[in-house]
KOLPAKE-444072 format. One record per residue (C-alpha): residue in three letters; residue number from 1; x, y, z. Coordinates in steps of 0.05 Angstrom, whole numbers, plus 5000, padded with zeros to 4 digits. Layout:
REM residues N
SITE,type,seq,x,y,z
SITE,ALA,NUM,X,Y,Z
...
END
This chain:
REM residues 201
SITE,type,seq,x,y,z
SITE,MET,1,4546,9765,9235
SITE,ASN,2,4616,9795,9234
SITE,ARG,3,4630,9768,9304
SITE,LEU,4,4609,9699,9281
SITE,LEU,5,4655,9703,9221
SITE,VAL,6,4714,9725,9265
SITE,CYS,7,4700,9666,9311
SITE,VAL,8,4694,9617,9254
SITE,LEU,9,4756,9645,9219
SITE,SER,10,4797,9643,9283
SITE,LEU,11,4776,9572,9299
SITE,PHE,12,4786,9545,9229
SITE,THR,13,4854,9579,9223
SITE,GLY,14,4876,9551,9290
SITE,LEU,15,4848,9482,9273
SITE,VAL,16,4881,9475,9205
SITE,ALA,17,4947,9503,9231
SITE,GLY,18,4946,9454,9288
SITE,ALA,19,4931,9396,9241
SITE,ALA,20,4993,9410,9201
SITE,TRP,21,5047,9423,9254
SITE,GLY,22,5117,9418,9225
SITE,GLN,23,5097,9431,9153
SITE,ALA,24,5072,9488,9111
SITE,TYR,25,4996,9491,9112
SITE,PRO,26,4957,9495,9070
SITE,VAL,27,4995,9470,9009
SITE,LYS,28,4933,9457,8968
SITE,SER,29,4860,9476,8963
SITE,ILE,30,4814,9464,9022
SITE,ARG,31,4744,9436,9010
SITE,ILE,32,4682,9452,9050
SITE,ILE,33,4625,9403,9036
SITE,ALA,34,4556,9434,9042
SITE,PRO,35,4508,9375,9042
SITE,PHE,36,4448,9414,9014
SITE,ALA,37,4433,9450,8949
SITE,PRO,38,4459,9521,8937
SITE,GLY,39,4418,9578,8964
SITE,GLY,40,4401,9553,9034
SITE,GLY,41,4429,9570,9102
SITE,THR,42,4482,9516,9102
SITE,ASP,43,4507,9538,9034
SITE,LEU,44,4508,9612,9055
SITE,ILE,45,4549,9597,9117
SITE,ALA,46,4597,9553,9077
SITE,ARG,47,4608,9607,9025
SITE,ILE,48,4621,9662,9077
SITE,ALA,49,4670,9618,9114
SITE,ALA,50,4705,9598,9049
SITE,GLN,51,4714,9670,9028
SITE,LYS,52,4743,9691,9095
SITE,LEU,53,4788,9630,9100
SITE,THR,54,4814,9641,9029
SITE,GLU,55,4832,9713,9048
SITE,SER,56,4864,9691,9113
SITE,LEU,57,4902,9630,9090
SITE,GLY,58,4922,9652,9021
SITE,GLN,59,4898,9586,8992
SITE,GLN,60,4833,9572,8954
SITE,VAL,61,4776,9545,8997
SITE,ILE,62,4722,9513,8954
SITE,VAL,63,4650,9499,8972
SITE,GLU,64,4624,9434,8944
SITE,ASN,65,4548,9424,8948
SITE,ARG,66,4528,9351,8955
SITE,PRO,67,4453,9349,8969
SITE,GLY,68,4411,9287,8982
SITE,ALA,69,4382,9243,9037
SITE,GLY,70,4374,9301,9087
SITE,GLY,71,4448,9317,9085
SITE,ALA,72,4470,9244,9094
SITE,LEU,73,4503,9240,9025
SITE,GLY,74,4548,9300,9037
SITE,ALA,75,4563,9277,9108
SITE,GLU,76,4585,9209,9081
SITE,LEU,77,4631,9242,9032
SITE,GLY,78,4662,9282,9089
SITE,ALA,79,4667,9220,9133
SITE,LYS,80,4705,9182,9079
SITE,ALA,81,4753,9239,9063
SITE,ALA,82,4825,9234,9086
SITE,PRO,83,4832,9264,9156
SITE,ASP,84,4887,9312,9132
SITE,GLY,85,4856,9380,9147
SITE,TYR,86,4836,9393,9075
SITE,THR,87,4762,9372,9079
SITE,PHE,88,4710,9402,9125
SITE,THR,89,4636,9383,9124
SITE,LEU,90,4580,9428,9149
SITE,ILE,91,4525,9389,9181
SITE,SER,92,4456,9411,9204
SITE,ALA,93,4406,9386,9255
SITE,SER,94,4385,9333,9204
SITE,TYR,95,4450,9297,9221
SITE,THR,96,4421,9277,9288
SITE,VAL,97,4360,9242,9259
SITE,ASN,98,4392,9212,9196
SITE,PRO,99,4415,9148,9231
SITE,SER,100,4342,9133,9247
SITE,LEU,101,4318,9147,9176
SITE,TYR,102,4373,9119,9131
SITE,LYS,103,4422,9061,9129
SITE,LEU,104,4486,9102,9132
SITE,ALA,105,4551,9077,9101
SITE,PHE,106,4591,9110,9157
SITE,ASP,107,4590,9115,9232
SITE,PRO,108,4560,9184,9248
SITE,VAL,109,4592,9185,9318
SITE,ASN,110,4662,9161,9303
SITE,ASP,111,4675,9178,9230
SITE,ILE,112,4665,9253,9235
SITE,THR,113,4695,9298,9289
SITE,ALA,114,4655,9360,9310
SITE,VAL,115,4697,9423,9309
SITE,ILE,116,4652,9483,9319
SITE,GLN,117,4579,9504,9321
SITE,MET,118,4577,9557,9267
SITE,SER,119,4505,9581,9273
SITE,GLN,120,4437,9572,9304
SITE,GLY,121,4369,9602,9293
SITE,PRO,122,4294,9596,9306
SITE,PHE,123,4243,9559,9264
SITE,LEU,124,4193,9605,9230
SITE,VAL,125,4132,9594,9185
SITE,ALA,126,4135,9634,9120
SITE,THR,127,4075,9636,9074
SITE,HIS,128,4065,9659,9003
SITE,PRO,129,4033,9729,9001
SITE,SER,130,3972,9702,8965
SITE,LEU,131,3949,9666,9029
SITE,PRO,132,3898,9710,9065
SITE,VAL,133,3930,9700,9134
SITE,LYS,134,3967,9747,9181
SITE,ASN,135,3984,9701,9239
SITE,ILE,136,3989,9628,9258
SITE,LYS,137,3918,9624,9284
SITE,GLU,138,3890,9647,9217
SITE,PHE,139,3937,9600,9181
SITE,VAL,140,3913,9539,9221
SITE,ALA,141,3840,9560,9210
SITE,LEU,142,3853,9565,9134
SITE,ALA,143,3887,9497,9132
SITE,LYS,144,3829,9465,9171
SITE,ALA,145,3780,9496,9122
SITE,LYS,146,3819,9469,9062
SITE,PRO,147,3846,9401,9084
SITE,GLY,148,3899,9374,9037
SITE,GLN,149,3897,9436,8992
SITE,LEU,150,3957,9473,9021
SITE,ALA,151,4027,9449,9004
SITE,TYR,152,4092,9461,9041
SITE,ALA,153,4164,9457,9018
SITE,SER,154,4219,9424,9058
SITE,SER,155,4294,9418,9048
SITE,GLY,156,4285,9343,9036
SITE,GLN,157,4251,9279,9058
SITE,GLY,158,4270,9267,9131
SITE,SER,159,4304,9335,9138
SITE,ILE,160,4293,9376,9201
SITE,THR,161,4248,9424,9162
SITE,HIS,162,4205,9364,9142
SITE,LEU,163,4202,9334,9211
SITE,ALA,164,4189,9400,9246
SITE,THR,165,4132,9416,9198
SITE,GLU,166,4102,9347,9208
SITE,LEU,167,4104,9358,9283
SITE,PHE,168,4070,9425,9275
SITE,VAL,169,4017,9394,9228
SITE,MET,170,4004,9339,9279
SITE,MET,171,3998,9387,9337
SITE,ALA,172,3953,9435,9298
SITE,GLY,173,3908,9378,9273
SITE,ILE,174,3913,9399,9200
SITE,LYS,175,3925,9361,9135
SITE,VAL,176,3974,9389,9084
SITE,LEU,177,4015,9364,9025
SITE,HIS,178,4091,9355,9032
SITE,VAL,179,4135,9374,8973
SITE,PRO,180,4208,9355,8988
SITE,TYR,181,4267,9391,8954
SITE,LYS,182,4342,9379,8954
SITE,GLY,183,4355,9438,8999
SITE,THR,184,4326,9502,9028
SITE,GLY,185,4346,9545,8969
SITE,PRO,186,4301,9510,8918
SITE,ALA,187,4246,9503,8970
SITE,LEU,188,4247,9578,8984
SITE,THR,189,4248,9594,8910
SITE,ASP,190,4184,9554,8898
SITE,THR,191,4151,9583,8961
SITE,ILE,192,4166,9654,8937
SITE,GLY,193,4142,9635,8867
SITE,GLY,194,4076,9608,8894
SITE,GLN,195,4085,9535,8873
SITE,VAL,196,4077,9517,8947
SITE,GLN,197,4041,9558,8999
SITE,PHE,198,4087,9554,9059
SITE,ILE,199,4154,9533,9088
SITE,PHE,200,4176,9519,9159
SITE,GLY,201,4248,9531,9175
END
């Protein structure tokens, strides 16, 4: 994790310094848009980067959560921001499918410039402890025995967690209920609390 932060910090510092050649930078706060609700992976990465950048640059770096439409609302806000080096937008894998799911008010290819890949990770299935399963085979057997009775949380309609779970459901031949949230944080909270039985992410 520390190596990732050093890499992110170095790249961001170099990027923002290069964007402002010939003038003092930064002269005002920098904004990082996290297009999902607080508490999820995108939010966590944004907050760690903001803290390290604030320390390095000596200027406040603020995280602004703008959830909705699988990250498309936050991405739109970033796309429409002035290209002055004071707004960065974190995007997730949902960004790649959003043009197929939503009518976007911006061009996802030309209106946002990719700067760095900040993280990556595997998809896992996490279940509430009340489910009497210890592995994926037992989980699928339980879901088949109780069609439509198990509910899963996703980080939003059309999000990667939603689409990945639906692919798994289709491949496993099971029927479950989808409960979309405005981000992974709220989805995890309800999975831990037992309001839904599992989450894929």
